N, C-alpha and C positions, 0 to 999 in steps of 0.2 A: 504494500500500500504506500502511495506517495505521501510526502509531508503535507500536512494540512496547515495552512497559514495562520489560522486562529488559535491553534493549540499551544498550551503551555505544557511542556513535557511531551511525552509520547501520545497522550490522549488515551492510552490503555494501561494505566498505572494501577498497581495494587493500592488499597487504602483500607483503613479501619472505619467502619460505620460509626458516626458520632451518636447515633440514636440507639442501636441495639448492641453495639460493640463487636460485631462480627468482623472477622478478617475477610476482605473481599479481594479475590484474585482477578488479574486481567482476563479478558475474554480470550479464548483459545484462537478464534478465527481472525483476530487482529483488529477488529473494530474497537470501540471503546465503551466501557461501562460507566454510566453516570448515576447509577442508583444501586442500593444494596439488594442483592438477590433474595435476602431473607425477610427483611421488613418492608422492602420496596421503597424506602424513603431516600431522598436525595437532599442536596443542599443548594440553595440559590447562590451560585457563584459566577454564573455566566450571563453575559448579555447576548452574545453569539456563542453557540455551542463550542466549548473548549477554550474560550478566551480568558476566563477567570477575571473578567472586568466588572462584574456586578459587586456593588458595595454592600448589598443587603445581608447576605450570609444566612438568611432564614431557612427554616426546615421546609422542605418540599414534600408534602404528603401526597400519596397516591389517592386520587379522588374519582378516577374514571378509568374505564377500560373499553377499548373498541377493537374490532377486527380491522385489519388493514388490507392492502392489496396482497393477493396470494394467501399465504398461511401465516402472516405476521400478526402479532397482537401489539397494540399501542397502549401504553399506560399514560394517563393524564396526571401530571403533578401540579399542585398549587402551593405557592409559598404561603405559609401561615402568617408571615410578617407583612408582606406587601400585596399579596393576592396575585402575583405574576403566575401565569400558567404556561406549561411547556409539555409537549408530547414527546415521549421517549419509547423507542422500540423495546419490547420485552426480549429477553435473552433466554428463551425456553430450550434452545438447542445446545447451549454450552455444556460440554461433557464434564467439566469440573464443578461448576456452580451455576446451574440453571436457575432462573427466577422461580420462586416458589409458586407453583400453580394454584395451590389451595389458598394462599394469601391473595393471589390475583382474583380469585373467584369471590373473595370477601368484599372486594371493592364495590 
C-alpha cells in the first residue's frame, strides 16, 4: 500500500484502548484500524482520517450500524464531547482480532 499523505505514523499502528484497556493489534491486511475491536469505541483525533489534527480528543461511541457495498459493514461513531460523526468500516475478517460481532449487533 502506498503512503497516505494525511497519516501520522503508518496508519496501522498497535494501540491500547483508552476505554476498555484492550491491546489492539494492527490489521493483518495492511489497512488501518481506528477503533477497538472489543468495545468498538474510538477517539476523536482526526479531522481527515489519519491526520491527528482534531483538538477534541473525545470518546467516539458506536451508535449505528449499516450494510455497505458488497459484504462490508459500517459502524457509525459519534463523539460524546462535540457530536462529530464518522463512519468506519468494520474489520470482521481480520484473522487476529476481528471486530466483535455480538457487540456490533448490540448497537
